[in-house]
C-alpha positions as CSV (number, residue, x, y, z in Angstrom):
1,X,0.1,-0.1,0.3
2,X,1.3,3.8,-0.8
3,X,-0.5,7.1,0.8
4,X,-0.3,10.1,-0.5
5,X,-0.4,13.4,0.4
6,X,-0.6,16.3,-2.2
7,X,-0.4,19.7,-0.9
8,X,0.3,23.0,-2.8
9,X,-3.1,24.3,-4.9
10,X,-4.6,27.4,-4.3
11,X,-5.9,30.5,-6.7
12,X,-3.4,32.6,-9.0
13,X,-3.4,35.3,-11.7
14,X,-3.1,34.1,-15.3
15,X,1.4,34.3,-15.6
16,X,1.6,33.3,-11.9
17,X,2.8,30.3,-10.7
18,X,2.3,27.4,-8.3
19,X,4.7,24.5,-6.5
20,X,2.6,21.2,-6.0
21,X,3.8,18.3,-3.8
22,X,2.9,15.3,-3.5
23,X,4.2,13.1,-0.4
24,X,4.9,9.0,-0.3
25,X,4.6,6.9,2.5
26,X,4.0,3.2,2.7
27,X,5.8,0.8,0.5
28,X,7.3,3.3,-1.3
29,X,10.5,1.5,-2.1
30,X,7.6,-0.7,-5.0
31,X,7.2,3.1,-6.8
32,X,8.1,3.3,-10.6
33,X,6.9,5.8,-10.9
34,X,5.9,9.3,-9.9
35,X,2.8,11.8,-12.3
36,X,0.7,14.7,-11.7
37,X,-2.7,14.4,-13.3
38,X,-5.1,16.7,-13.8
39,X,-9.4,16.7,-14.3
40,X,-11.4,20.1,-15.3
41,X,-15.1,20.9,-15.2
42,X,-16.9,18.5,-17.5
43,X,-13.5,16.8,-19.0
44,X,-11.6,13.6,-18.6
45,X,-8.4,13.1,-16.6
46,X,-5.2,13.9,-18.3
47,X,-1.8,13.2,-17.6
48,X,-0.2,16.6,-16.9
49,X,3.6,15.0,-16.2
50,X,5.1,12.0,-15.2
51,X,8.5,11.1,-14.1
52,X,9.3,7.1,-14.3
53,X,12.3,5.5,-13.2
54,X,15.2,4.3,-15.5
55,X,13.1,6.1,-17.6
56,X,13.1,10.0,-17.6
57,X,10.0,12.0,-17.5
58,X,7.1,12.9,-20.2
59,X,5.1,15.8,-20.5
60,X,1.6,16.9,-21.7
61,X,2.1,19.4,-24.5
62,X,0.3,22.0,-23.2
63,X,2.5,22.4,-20.9
64,X,5.9,21.9,-22.0
65,X,8.2,24.8,-21.5
66,X,6.2,26.7,-18.7
67,X,5.8,22.8,-16.1
68,X,8.1,20.7,-14.4
69,X,8.1,17.8,-12.6
70,X,10.5,16.0,-10.2
71,X,11.5,14.0,-7.8
72,X,13.4,14.0,-4.3
73,X,14.3,10.2,-3.4
74,X,14.9,11.6,-0.1
75,X,12.1,12.5,1.1
76,X,9.4,10.4,-1.4
77,X,8.2,13.1,-2.2
78,X,7.3,13.9,-6.6
79,X,7.0,18.3,-7.0
80,X,5.2,20.3,-10.1
81,X,6.7,23.2,-10.9
82,X,4.0,25.6,-12.4
83,X,4.7,29.1,-14.1
84,X,3.1,30.9,-16.2
85,X,-0.4,29.8,-15.5
86,X,-3.3,30.0,-17.7
87,X,-6.7,30.3,-17.6
88,X,-7.0,26.6,-19.3
89,X,-4.7,25.1,-16.4
90,X,-7.9,25.4,-13.6
91,X,-8.6,21.9,-12.5
92,X,-8.2,19.6,-9.8
93,X,-4.4,18.0,-9.6
94,X,-3.7,14.6,-8.6
95,X,-0.6,12.8,-8.0
96,X,-0.4,9.2,-8.9
97,X,2.1,6.5,-8.5
98,X,2.0,3.3,-10.1
99,X,4.6,0.2,-8.1
100,X,6.3,-2.9,-9.8
101,X,3.2,-4.9,-9.3
102,X,1.6,-2.4,-11.7
103,X,-0.7,-0.7,-8.7
104,X,-2.0,2.4,-9.2
105,X,-2.1,4.7,-6.3
106,X,-3.9,8.2,-6.8
107,X,-3.9,11.4,-4.1
108,X,-6.8,13.2,-3.0
109,X,-6.9,16.2,-5.0
110,X,-5.9,19.6,-4.6
111,X,-7.8,22.9,-6.5
112,X,-5.6,24.6,-8.7
113,X,-7.7,28.0,-10.0
114,X,-6.2,30.7,-12.2
115,X,-8.1,33.7,-12.4
116,X,-8.0,37.4,-12.5
């Protein structure tokens, strides 16, 4: 089992920045990838960015050049630095991890609202 606790969401003006954090606990040695997904009202949940051990990182085209995903193995935490935020980035952001057994765990979600 893996438990995830997210933080860092909030209200920001267009062009602003936020950093999301997701701290993992439990069977963390089995984690192979950590990522961020988001779901806007009336839309499907979509991949934002993911970092996979031994593979690297991937980003949605819509956030390339603006968002950066990183992982601190010592703190068992994954971060999402979001810069140049746009109104269309407004969504609930979810942390997700995958384990060696291909089990998937989700965080509780954190709201990001970009508005003037």
